[in-house]
C-alpha positions as CSV (number, residue, x, y, z in Angstrom):
1,M,-24.3,15.1,7.0
2,K,-20.8,14.5,7.9
3,K,-18.2,15.7,5.4
4,K,-16.0,13.0,4.0
5,R,-12.5,13.9,4.4
6,I,-10.6,13.7,1.5
7,R,-7.1,11.9,1.7
8,I,-4.0,12.3,-0.5
9,D,-3.5,8.8,-1.3
10,E,-6.8,8.1,-2.5
11,L,-7.1,11.3,-4.3
12,M,-3.4,10.5,-5.9
13,G,-4.7,6.9,-6.8
14,A,-7.8,8.3,-8.3
15,I,-5.9,10.9,-10.4
16,F,-3.3,8.0,-11.6
17,L,-6.2,5.7,-12.4
18,A,-7.7,8.5,-14.3
19,I,-4.6,9.1,-16.5
20,M,-4.2,5.6,-17.1
21,A,-7.8,5.2,-18.3
22,I,-7.2,8.4,-20.8
23,I,-4.3,7.1,-21.9
24,A,-5.3,3.5,-22.6
25,F,-8.4,4.7,-24.3
26,T,-6.7,7.1,-26.4
27,N,-4.5,4.4,-27.6
28,V,-7.3,1.9,-28.3
29,I,-9.0,4.8,-30.3
30,N,-5.7,5.5,-32.3
31,R,-4.9,2.0,-33.1
32,Y,-8.4,1.5,-34.3
33,F,-8.5,4.5,-36.7
34,F,-4.9,4.7,-37.5
35,H,-3.6,1.4,-36.9
36,R,-0.5,2.4,-34.9
37,G,-0.1,2.7,-31.2
38,F,1.4,5.7,-29.2
39,A,4.8,4.1,-28.1
40,F,4.9,6.1,-24.8
41,T,1.5,4.6,-23.3
42,E,3.1,1.4,-22.1
43,E,5.9,3.2,-20.4
44,I,3.6,5.6,-18.6
45,T,0.5,3.0,-17.7
46,V,3.3,0.5,-16.4
47,N,5.0,2.9,-14.0
48,L,1.7,4.5,-12.8
49,F,0.3,1.0,-12.4
50,V,3.3,0.2,-9.7
51,W,2.6,3.8,-7.9
52,I,-1.0,2.7,-7.6
53,T,-0.7,-0.4,-6.5
54,L,1.6,0.8,-3.8
55,L,-1.2,3.2,-2.7
56,G,-3.6,0.5,-2.7
57,I,-1.9,-1.0,-0.3
58,A,-1.6,1.6,1.8
59,I,-5.6,2.2,1.5
60,A,-6.1,-1.7,2.3
61,F,-4.7,-1.0,5.6
62,R,-6.2,1.9,6.6
63,R,-9.5,0.2,5.6
64,G,-8.7,-3.4,7.2
65,A,-9.1,-4.6,3.8
66,N,-5.5,-6.3,3.6
67,L,-5.2,-10.3,3.7
68,K,-5.3,-11.8,6.9
69,M,-5.0,-15.4,8.4
70,T,-8.0,-15.3,10.3
71,N,-8.5,-18.8,10.6
72,L,-5.3,-19.3,12.6
73,F,-5.3,-15.7,14.4
74,D,-9.0,-16.3,15.9
75,T,-7.6,-19.6,17.6
76,F,-4.8,-17.4,19.6
77,S,-5.4,-16.3,22.8
78,P,-5.5,-12.4,23.5
79,N,-2.2,-12.1,24.8
80,L,-0.9,-14.2,21.9
81,K,-3.0,-12.0,19.4
82,R,-1.2,-9.0,20.6
83,V,2.2,-10.5,20.1
84,A,1.2,-11.9,16.8
85,L,-0.3,-8.2,16.1
86,I,3.0,-6.6,16.9
87,I,5.2,-9.1,15.2
88,S,3.1,-8.7,12.1
89,T,3.4,-4.8,12.0
90,C,7.0,-5.0,12.8
91,L,7.7,-7.3,9.7
92,G,5.7,-5.2,7.4
93,V,7.3,-2.2,8.4
94,M,10.9,-3.5,8.2
95,I,9.6,-4.9,4.5
96,F,8.7,-1.5,3.5
97,C,11.9,-0.1,5.0
98,F,13.9,-2.4,3.0
99,L,12.1,-1.6,0.0
100,I,12.5,2.3,0.7
101,Y,16.5,1.6,1.3
102,N,17.0,-0.4,-2.0
103,S,14.9,1.6,-4.2
104,A,16.8,4.9,-2.9
105,R,20.0,3.0,-3.5
106,E,18.5,2.5,-7.3
107,I,17.7,6.1,-7.6
108,Y,21.0,7.1,-6.5
109,K,22.8,4.8,-9.2
110,N,20.4,6.0,-11.7
111,I,21.3,9.5,-11.2
112,T,24.9,9.4,-10.4
113,F,26.3,6.2,-12.3
114,Y,23.7,4.8,-15.1
115,H,22.4,8.2,-16.4
116,A,19.6,5.9,-17.8
117,F,16.8,7.4,-19.8
118,S,13.4,5.6,-21.0
119,E,13.5,4.4,-24.2
120,S,10.2,6.1,-25.8
121,L,10.0,9.3,-23.9
122,G,13.3,10.1,-22.8
123,I,12.6,10.6,-19.2
124,P,15.2,9.7,-16.7
125,T,14.5,6.6,-15.3
126,W,14.8,7.5,-11.6
127,I,12.0,9.7,-12.0
128,Y,9.8,6.3,-12.4
129,S,11.8,4.9,-9.6
130,L,10.8,7.5,-7.1
131,G,7.4,6.9,-6.6
132,T,8.7,3.4,-4.7
133,P,10.1,5.2,-1.8
134,V,7.8,8.1,-1.6
135,F,4.7,5.9,-1.6
136,S,6.6,3.2,0.6
137,I,6.2,6.1,3.2
138,F,2.4,6.1,3.1
139,V,2.3,2.2,3.2
140,I,4.3,2.3,6.4
141,K,2.4,4.9,8.0
142,E,-0.7,2.8,7.2
143,I,0.8,-0.4,8.5
144,I,1.7,1.3,11.9
145,A,-1.7,3.0,12.3
146,S,-3.4,-0.2,11.5
147,G,-1.5,-2.3,13.9
148,I,-2.0,0.3,16.6
149,R,-5.8,0.0,15.9
150,E,-6.0,-3.8,15.9
151,I,-4.1,-4.1,19.1
152,K,-6.5,-1.1,20.6
153,S,-9.3,-3.4,19.4
154,L,-8.3,-6.3,21.5
155,K,-10.1,-6.6,24.9
156,A,-7.6,-6.9,27.9
157,P,-7.5,-10.6,29.5
158,L,-9.8,-11.2,32.0
159,P,-8.3,-11.8,35.6
160,S,-9.3,-15.7,36.1
161,G,-11.3,-15.0,39.5
162,N,-13.8,-12.4,38.1
163,S,-17.0,-13.8,39.0
164,E,-19.2,-11.2,37.5
165,N,-18.2,-12.0,34.0
166,S,-18.0,-16.0,34.7
167,K,-21.7,-15.6,35.6
168,E,-22.6,-13.3,32.7
169,E,-20.8,-15.9,30.4
170,A,-22.6,-19.2,32.0
171,Q,-25.8,-17.5,31.3
């Protein structure tokens, strides 16, 4: 039996999801019996939801479950498919580099200028923002790995005069 390798992003996603479920369940029970909810639950679950979304994007790229325009892509020649994969991989990396840069700037501003704290728990807001650049690194890693994997999976274009392959295709 092959031992399944535990991936850190999947483990963190499971932990975050469990925390969100426990918090939501506790809040529902509290509202039902005491007619009051915990004020901090929304703050934590919303921020964990953002983090788990970024982790889910990385996992989707690893599993090949991200959205694709296959109807258009399948009409391309192998060389055009390679070009499209390279361009889409580069654009995906650029988007998440842009996200890292801007979220890092926002974290810097929150630490140095704003000194903002969350309303219900009093946690510095930069702590919640920290997940965005960190988990975007996971996404970039998986976008690159997915792009390389898909480019390698394309078959090399056949030379036009290859008679053996022409005979096989004719049969």
